[in-house]
N, C-alpha and C positions, 0 to 999 in steps of 0.2 A: 597775809603775811603768813610764814610757818611759826607755829609756836616753837619755844625751844624744848629740847628735850626732857629737859626735867619737869616739864608741864605734860608733856603726852604722855610719860613711863613711868611707874611706877619702880625705882631702882629694886626697891625690898621683891614685886614680884618678880622683876629679871632673874636674880638670884635662885628663887624658889622652882621657878620654870626652868631654868638652864639656857644654854644657848640658842637648842634648835626654840624653845619656845618665845626667847629674846627676840629673836630674828622673825619669827611670826607677828609678832606685835609692834615690831620698829615698820616690816613694813606695810603691817595696816594701818600703821599713825602718819607713814609716807602717803598713802592713797588716798589717806583723809586729809591731807593739807593739799594734796593736787585735787582733789575734786572743789573741794573748796576754792582754789586757786582759779581752776577750770571756770566755775560759776562768775567768778568774779564780782565787781560788787554789783549789789539788788537794787533795779531802778525803784525811784520814791513811788510808793502808791498816793493814791489820790482817793480822798474818803469823803464823799459827798454828805452832808448831813443835814435833815431840813426839819427844822422843830414847828408842825405846823401852827399857823396863827400865834407868833413868837416875838409881841411889839419889840422896837429896840430902847423902848421905857423900861422894857421887862429887867434889862440889865441895874440897872438901878435902883431895886428892891431889898438888897443885901442879902440876895439866898441864891447867888449865882458865881462863887466864886471860881470854878472851875474854868467856867464861860469868859470871864472876865480875865481870868489871865491867860487863857488862850490868846485871846485879845490882845492881852500886854506883849504876849513873846511874840506878835505877830501884826495883822493891818485887823483897824475895826473899820466899817463905813460910819458916816454919820446916821444914813441907813438905804435901803435899795427898792425905787419904785416895783411894786409889781405891775403887769399888764391889767389893761382892761377886759373882760370883770375881774374883780380882786377875788378870784375864790380859789379854791383848792387843784381841782385838776387841771384845770389852764394853765396855773401859774407853774405846777410844779414842772409841767412838761414842756411850758415856756422856758424855763429853767436848762433842760435838759437837750434842746434843740436850739437855741437861740432864736426863734421864729414864735412871732404873737399868735395867742390863740386863733383867730381870724384866715393863719395860714396853716397851723399845724390842723386845723380842722376841732380840734379840742375846745371847743368855743365854751362851754357849761358843763358844771357837773350832773345836769341835766340837760337835753337834746334830744332833736328827731332829726334826719337823713331822709329825703326823700327816694335818694338811691338806697336805701335798706329798709327795705318793707320789711313789716311787721315786727321792728325793733325799735326799740324805746330803749335811748344810756341815761342808766341814771346808778350814783354807788352802791345801790342796793341791787343790781341788776348783775349778779356774775356771768351770765352769758354772754350778755354784752360788754363787761369787762375783758374778757378773754378773747372778745372779735377783732380780731386786726384791720379791718376795712374801718373800724372807729382811732385807729391810730396811723395808718398809713403814709397818711398827708403830707407827715415828717418823719425824721430819724433820728432819734435819742441817742446819745452817747454810747451808750452799752454795745446799741447796733454794730455804730461804725467802729467800737473798738474790738467787737467778736472778727468782725467781717476783715480789721487789721490784725488778725491775730494778740489780738492784749485781750487776758481774760480778766472779765467783769463780773461782778457778785452783788447782787441786789437785796435791800433787807428793807424788802417794800419802796415800791415807787410808784405811782400812776404809771399804766402802763405795762412794766416789767412784767406781769403775766401774760399778756399777750405775745404772738411769737410777730412781732413787727417785720414787716419783709421776708416773714419766713424765718428771723432770728431771736431767737431768746439769750438772754444773759448767760452764762455759766452756770454762776448759780442763782437760785432764786425759790422765795417762796409765797403762798397765795396767801394774802392780807387775814391777817388773823390779830384783830385790834386787842383780843385778851392775853397778847404777851405784852409781859410788863417791858417796862423800858430798860429794866436792868437785865434779863433774858435776852432782848434782841441785839445788847451789847453784845455777850458771849456768846450769841449763834453768830454772830460776822466776827469775833475772834479767834472762833474755833474755826473760820476757814484763814485766815491767818497763821493756823496751827501747823500748814501742809507744808512739804516740802518748798525752796522759794518758786519754783518754776510751777507750781500747782497754788499758788497764792494769786490772789485779785489784786491787778494794777489799778482798775477801778472800782471802787466800791460803794456804796450808797445806804445809807441810815437814816429811819422816819422813824418821829415819835407826833402823836397824835395828842398825847392827856392835856395839852395846854391850849389847843383850840377846842376840845370838849368841853374843860372850864370855861372858857371864854364866853360857848354859847350858853352854856346852862346858867353860868353866873355871872357873867359881865368879866368886860375888865380886867376893874379895878376890886375885885372883889379877892378876900385869903385864899380862896381855894385854886383862884387863878394865881395867885405867887404862888401857893405850895406846889401847883403842877409844875410853875418852873423851877422849885426848888428840885423836886426829882429828876428832872429832866437834868438838869446839873452837876444830880448825883451819880447819872448813868453817863453824863459826858466824862467825869473824871476817873471815872472804871474805862471809859476804852481809852483816854489818853496811858493811867497805869497799866491796864492792859499791853496796850503797845510798847511802851518802853518795857515791860517785864519780857517780852520776846525777843528784844535788843532791834524792832522795827520805827526807822523815822517813818514819817507819811506827813503829808500834808492835809489836812484837816481844813476843809469850808464848811464852817455853817450857816444857813440861810433860812430864812421863810418862806412860805410862799406869800404872805398877805400879814395887815393888821386885825386889829380888833376894834368895834366901834359898839359902844353902850346903846340900848335899844328901851322905847318904853310900850308900854300899854298905849301910854297916853301920846303917841306917836306914830299913827298908825293909818295908812291911806287904801283903802277899798278902791280895786279897780272897777266895782259895779257903782261907785260912784263917782265917776269918770265912766263910765259907756253901761250901757244893761247887758244885764248877764248872757244873754243870747246871742249876742255877736262877738263875745270872743271867747278863746282856748289858751288857757293860762299854761304856757310849756315850763316857767319856771316864776317862783317868787320871791319876794325876801327883799335882801337889801338891793337890789335888781331886781326888773323883771322884764322876760322876755313873753311875747302877745303877740298869738295867731287870729285872724279874722274866723269866724264861722264863714262856713259857705255862704253867697249873696250877701254878706255885712261888709266884706271890705270898704266900701268908700263910708257906710256910715263910721265903723270902726276909727277910720282914718279920722277924719270929722273931729270926733269926739276924744280921743286920744291926744291928737297933736294941739289942741287949744293949751290955752297958757292954765296951768293948774296951782294949788298951794303946796308948795314941799314935795313938788314933783317936775320933772320936764318928760317928755314922751317923744322921739322922734321913728318914723320909720326909717330902717335900717339902710336906707341909702341916701340919708341926713342925717346919718349920726357925724359929730365931727372929727373931721381928721385927724387930732388931737388923740382920740381913744383907740383908731384901729382897729377900728371894730366894725365888721357891718355887711362883708363884702363874699364871705363863706356861708355857702346854701344852709348850713344849717343852726346860721343865726335865725330867729325868730322874724316875722315880718314889722313886729314893731320892738322897741328896746327903750324901758322906762326907769329913769335912774331918779331916785328919792333921795334927800337932803340926806347927808352926813346923819347917822342916827334915828331914823325915820325908815320902817318897813312898807312894801309895798304887797297886799293881801289877797288873796281871793280865791274861795273853797277850800281844798287842801293846804294851800299855801300859808300856812303861818310859822312863825318861830318856833322851836322848841320850850322857850321862856320867855314870855314877851316882854320881860324884864332884865333880858340879860344879856347876850352880846351878836354881834351880825358882821358879816363882810361881806366886799361883793359892788363898796362902791366907788367912786370917783378914785380913780387910781393913784390921784395925785392930793387925795385927802389926809393929811398927817395920822389921824389914825389907823388908815390902812396901808403905811409904810412897816416894810418887810425888814429884817436884821440880816446884817453880813457879815461876817469877822472870819480869819482864815489864821494859820498858823501852821508852820511847819518848814521844812530845808528850803525852798522858793521863795518865801518871804521874809521881809525885812523886822525886825523887831520894832516895836513900840513905833507904827507909823498908822496909818490915818488917810481913811479917804472920804473925798463929799458924796453925796447921794447920787445913784447911777442907775441908770434899769436895769431888769432882773434878765434883758436878755443878753447881757454883757457875762452872763458868769461862763455861756459854751464857750466862746474863745478862749476863756481863760480855763477851764480845765484841759478844754484840746492841747492848749500849748501846753500844761506840765505835762498832760500826758505822750507831747510830740506826737501827736496825731493828727494826718492831712484833715481838717473839718470842713466840712460840706458851706455851702454860703447861708448867712445868715443875717438876722437884725441886729446884731451885736458887733461888739468889737475890745480889742485889749485895751485901750486907751486909756481909762481908769486904774488898770491895774501895772501898767508900765513905771510907776516911781517909787515903790513899794516891791515888786520881784526884785532877788537878786541876782547880781550878773550871771549870766549861763542860764538864770531859770524857765527863761522866755526861748526853748527850743522846738517850737512849733509853728506851723504856719500860722496868720491869724485868721481866724474870720472874714469871710468880708462881708461889706459893709453894702447898705442898697438902701 
């Protein structure tokens, strides 16, 4: 809509400039209005925010006024079930692909692949993190968005540093754990300071301090509550930053998993299940992936699959179907699931603080429940939904972006009651 001339031009300046100057200013104002009119209303950006390790009950500790305000102005879920194993990289990739870890190929934070020789995937191996071969079994939102002409920007997200299917986000940064929560927000807001055609339509934002504190101090420690408060302040900074820029965004806040308290009195040593020479520990902690050493396949199988206190182990082919895990070649030969709050150790696989916290347990354990809340033009205010599976976030985001999704394990169904009329403009992802 055109602004009134009195708002556009300073009449005292017109008198000083004379008729010719007035004409120049008038033409410039008209050109500006024409440009604004040609651009028309800008599409609503979608910002997907992850607070690693943030349990839903952290919202009830009286330190998260900004997150609670977002939930009150939009939708809050009772919780969100992570996929198994309930750890960081597999669940972050599931959130942006709608496919479970067994299908995405990101089956753990630590993994091996017989088809990728001489490379071991781990969080500390940057060479592996940027190698698309570990990620190419699925396609995340930002890749599909870029392919369909929608600009995407990732302020940290597992996988966003690799050229998955040969495509990277328009904007991305190498992960920097030392960047403060407020600096992360400011960097993201900087991408929105551009002209509308250069702003991201889809953006991600990632915070890890709550997870770090949960591991080091435990989920019930005051340090973890303070970490939640720090992130909440950053969320408030994001909301105010968008508001000051006149940008109305759909903000979706999730976590990848919860956190359980552990104890040095609740430890299972794999050597107590089978002799050390019979196995190679791929990963340990709140779940374990174990391969046999050559020639010890039958011995290890017999030992691990016996009945044991506080842990159950399966050959990968026998993992319960409800976990949707065990078919991918990257899943170790045996998977062991300790009881909630117990850890399974061998060799180097020990928690940072044996009396802190951990995750990776059965995804149906209450302690593993993740957080979901959302607010923005697409969401009905003051609404509530029951606990759902995290594969459903993908079709929600694709719907909000109006993009054609790839087949996934998710469904838009949990969100249809809380979306405003006209918000569901995309095609829901197929479920199977």
